[in-house]
N, C-alpha and C positions, 0 to 999 in steps of 0.2 A: 792123701789129697782127695778133695771132693770133686764132684762133677763140675764141668765147665758150663753147664746149662744156664747159669745165672749171669754169664759174662755177656756184655753188650758192646755193640759198635759205638765208639764215642768220637766226638768231634772237638774242635778247638774250645767251644764253650764249656764242655765237660772238663777238659784239661784245665781251663782257667778256674773252674770251681774247685777242682782238686788242689790246685796250686794255692789259691787264697785260703783254703781250709788248712793246709799245712802251715801257711804263713801265720795265720791267726793262732794256731795251736802252738807253734814254736817261737812266736815273736819275742817273748821275754828272754828265752835262752839265746836267740840270735843276737840280740843287742844288749846282752847282760853287762858287758863292760861299761856301756853308757849309762845303764840304770844305776849301777853301783857308783859310778863317778858322780851322778846327779845327787844321789842320796848322801854321799860323803861331802861333796863340795858345796852343795846348796843348803842342805839341812844340818851339816856338821856332824853326821853320824860317825861313830867309830866303824872300823872295818868289820868288827864282829857283829854290830847291830845291822849294818847294811847287808852283811851276809845272811843274817837271820831273816830279814825282810824278803830278799830274793829267794832264799831257800824255801820259805813258806809258800811263796808264789809258785815256784817250779814244782814243789812236791804236790801241791794242790792240783796242778795240771796233770801230773803223772797219775795220781790216785784216781782222779775223775776219769781219765782215759781208760784205766783198768776196770773201773766199776761199770762203765758204759760199753765196754768192748763187746759183751754178749748181745746187748740190745742193738748194737750197731749192725748186727746181721739181719735185722728186720727192716721192712719198708719204713719210709718216713725220714730218710737221712737228711734231706734238705731242710725239713722243718726243725729237726733237732739241732742241726748245725747252726741255723739262723738263731734259734733260741739261745744256744750257748754263746754265740757271738754277742747277742744283746746283753747277756749277763756280764761278759768280759768288758764290754763297753762301759756298762754301769760301774763295774768295779774300778776300772782305770780312771774314770771320771771322778769318782769319789776320792780315790787315792791322790789325784791331782790337787784337790782342795782340802785334804784331810787336816783337821786342826791339831792332831797329835799323833804320836807314834802308834798307839793302840788302834786308832781308827785306820791309820795307814796300813798296818799289817792286816787288819781284818778286810779292808778293801782289796788288798793284793791277793788274799786267799780267795775271795769271791771271784776276782778276775781270773785267777788261776783255774778255779773250778770250771768257769765258763769256757776257758781256752781248752781245757781237757776234754770237755764234751765235744767241742768242734774237732779236736784232734782225733778222737775215737771214730767219729762218723766220716771224716775226710779220708783217714787212712784205710778204713774198711771199704770205702768206695773204690779204692784201687783194684780190689779183687773183682769188681764188676767189669773190668776192662779186658779186652782180648789179649793184650800184651802188657802184663804188669811191669816188666822191666822198663819198657819205654814210657809207660804212664807215670811210674814213680820217678823216673829220670827227669821227665818234663816238669813234674810238680816240684821236685827238689831244685831243678834249674831256676824256676821262677822264685821259689822261696829263698834260695841262696842269693839271687840277684837283688831281691828286695832287702834282705838283710845287709848286703854289702852297701847298697845305696844309703840305707838308714845309718849304718855305722859311719859312713863318710859325711853325711849331711847333718845328722842330729847335733853334734857338738857345735857346728857352725850356725845352725838355725836356732837351737834352744839355749846355747851357752851353758850347758850342763845344769839347767834349771829343772827341778823336779816336776813342777806342775806342767811345764811345757812338754817334758819327756813323756809323762803319762798320758797327756792329752793327744800326743802324736800316736801313741799306741792305741788309744780309743778311736782315733781317726782311721787307722788302718782297718780296724774291725768294721767301722761304718762304711768304708769304701768296698769292703768284701761282701757285705750283706746282699746286694742285688744279684750276685753271681751264684749264690747257693742253689737257686732254682734249677740249675743244670747239673747238680751233683748226681753222679750215677747212683741209682737206687738199687736196693735188694729186690729180688722178685717177690711177688706176693706169695705167702705161704699156702701150701695146698691143704694143710691141716693145722690145728692148734699146737701140735707137737713139733712142728717144723721150726727152723731157724734158731732163734735165741734159746729154745728149750732143748735142743738136741746136744749131745755131748760134743765137745771139741774134737775134731778129727786129728790124727797124728799127734797125740798128746805128748809122747816122748820127744819127738823131733821138735815140736813147738817149744817145749820147755828148754831144750838145748839151745835153740835159736834165740829165745828170750834172754837166757843167761849170757850167751855170747855177745849179744847186742848191748846188754847192760854193762858188762865188763869193758867192752870197747868204748862205750860212751863215757863211763866213769873216768877212764884213763884219758881220753882225748879232751873232754871238757874240764877235767881237773887240771891237766897240763895247760889248757888254754887260759885258765884263770890266773896262773902264775908265770906264764911265759914272759909277760912284760917286765916283772921284777928281775927274773933270771937273766934275760937278755941284756937289760940295762947294766947289770953287774958284770957280765962276762964279755959282751960285745962292745959296750960303750956307746950304744945309741942313746940319743936324748929321748925324752918322753914324747916330744913333738914328732921326731923322725920315726919312732916306734909306732905311734898312732897312725902315721901315714902308711907305713909298711903293712900294718895289720888290716887297715881299711882296703888297700889295694889287693892284699893277699886274699881277702875274702872273695874277690872276683875269680881267683884261681879255682874256687869251688865250682864255678860255672863249667870249667873244662872237665872236672871230675864227674859232675852230674850228667854231662853230655855222653859219657862212655856207654851207659846202658841204652841211651837213646839211639846211638849210632849202631851198636852191635846187636841190640835186642837180645834174643835168646840163642844166637848162633854159637856163642862160646859156652853156653850152659851157665851154671851158677858157680860151680866149684872153681874153675880157672880164674875168672876175673876177681872173685872174692878173695881167694888165697893170695893172689898177686898183690892186690890192694892192701891186704893185711900186712904183708911183708914190707911194702913201700911205706905204709903208714908208720909201722914200727921203726924203721930206719930213719925216716924223716923227722919224726918227733923226738927221737933220741938225739939226733945230730943238732936239733934246734937248741938244746940246752948244753951242748958240748963244744960247738964251733966257736972260733975266736974272732972271726972277721965279719963285718957287716954283709959283704957279698955272699959268703957261704950261708949266713943266717937267712938272708932273703930267699935264696934258692931253696933251702930246706923248708922254710915256712910255706912257700908256694906249693911244693910237693906234698907237704903234710895236709894242707887245706884241700887240695884236689883229690888226694886219695881218700880222705875222710868223707868228702861229699859223694864219691863213687860208692863207698861202702854203705853209706846211709841209704842211697837210692836202691842199691841191690838188696839190702836186708829188708826193706819195706816190701820189695817184690817177692822175696822169699816168703814173708808172712802171707802175702796174697796167694801164693801157690799152694800153701798148706790148707786153705779153706776158702772156697769160692764165695762164701757168705761174708768174708772179710774180718771175722773175729780175731784170727791170729794176726792179721795186719794191724789191727787196732792195738793189740797187746804188744807187738814188737815196737810200734810207734810210741807207746807209752814207756817202753824201756829206755828209749832215747831221752824222753822228758825226765825220767827218773835219774838218768846219768847226769843230765844238766844240773839237777838239784844236789846230788850227793858227791859228785866228782870233786868240786872245789874243797869240800870238807875233808875228803880222804887225802887229797894231795896237800892240803894245808897241814894236816897232821904229819904226813911224811916229810914235808919240807922243814917243819919245825924240829923234827927228831933227827934228821940226817942231812938236810940240805940237798943240793943238786944230785949228789951221789945216790941218795936214797930214792930220788925220783927216777933216775935212770934204771935202778934195779927194779922198782915197781913197774915201770913201763915194759921192761924186758919180760918179767914174769907174766904180766897181764897179756902181753902180745902172744906169748906161747900158749897161754890158756885159751885165748880167743881162737887161735889157729887150730888147736886140738879139738875145740868144740864145733866150730863152724866148718872146718874142712870135711870131716866125715859126714856131717849132716847135709851139706850141700852136695856132696858126691852121691849120697843116697837119693836126694831129690832129683838129681840129673838122671840117675838110673831109672827112677820111677817114670820120669817124663818120657824117656826113650821107650819104655815098655808100655806107655799109655796108648790107646787107640787115637788115631788122628782126629 
């Protein structure tokens, strides 16, 4: 871990800037079901083509986040985040009025690239805060709340119309623009070799955290993409009832994101993360195996809450690895990448073996995540205790 000298006291305005940065960066993934529904129901796209459009958008976000991760450790975060937001606004606006599929995909890629730039600088800024656990928790809390509201209101406001859906996404970026001026910045470099040109600290631990976060998000977002079909088959909920449950369940993420806000670093990183990994694994496995609506709703709420807590904690872990924020940006991009490739992985598993193969895949991936993140966070806790106050 690097020195804490670059960490700053931050107020509500800085938290708001962090929150809208994460919201712009993860917006497409947060409302993915609505985007897919709009593409299929309004434009008549096949599931494969709609998946191709959204995968292109989300992969562009993840790749841009990774490319800009090192640069995000240098001053100028507010300027770059605002620039990325303008690019995403332009991309979503063009997508709303695209005359054909090719233009639509290209516009979505441009929007994704802009969102990825915002994601890199916003997640890197978490490292500039004195308490990364609380800062990431507050940012995820707002991001989750916005996502839940959009999931609930978009179908009622836009009627699953593609142009209206993309214009709403552009509007979110437009509303976020004025807040980026308060995004916590990196300290000015003392020399030309500082910040983005120095090697990443804790390289081994950082890679382990990145891989663990990626596996976790591939599993959870892959499962999220297919939970509707599976639940309707096994539980018997109608599509209308299922949509209502998923919309309300999204608010359970608010409770999960509140955990790091409430406890801060008092419990360290290992204990809450390993507990949430276990709860996440059990809840998402039960979601596809329970047979009654009540049991499903309980499991869905537990799953959504535990995932939000893990999301917030792992961003904080990235921030503790490097006070310049580069690892936070890389870990944040892992979640974006999981949004993109998770549905593909689980789609293949579902086609090959149905619900049984999904359960096996979730069990294996959960064990892998625990084996990766458990020792890594335990090491970080020991380092923290050994660091000077």
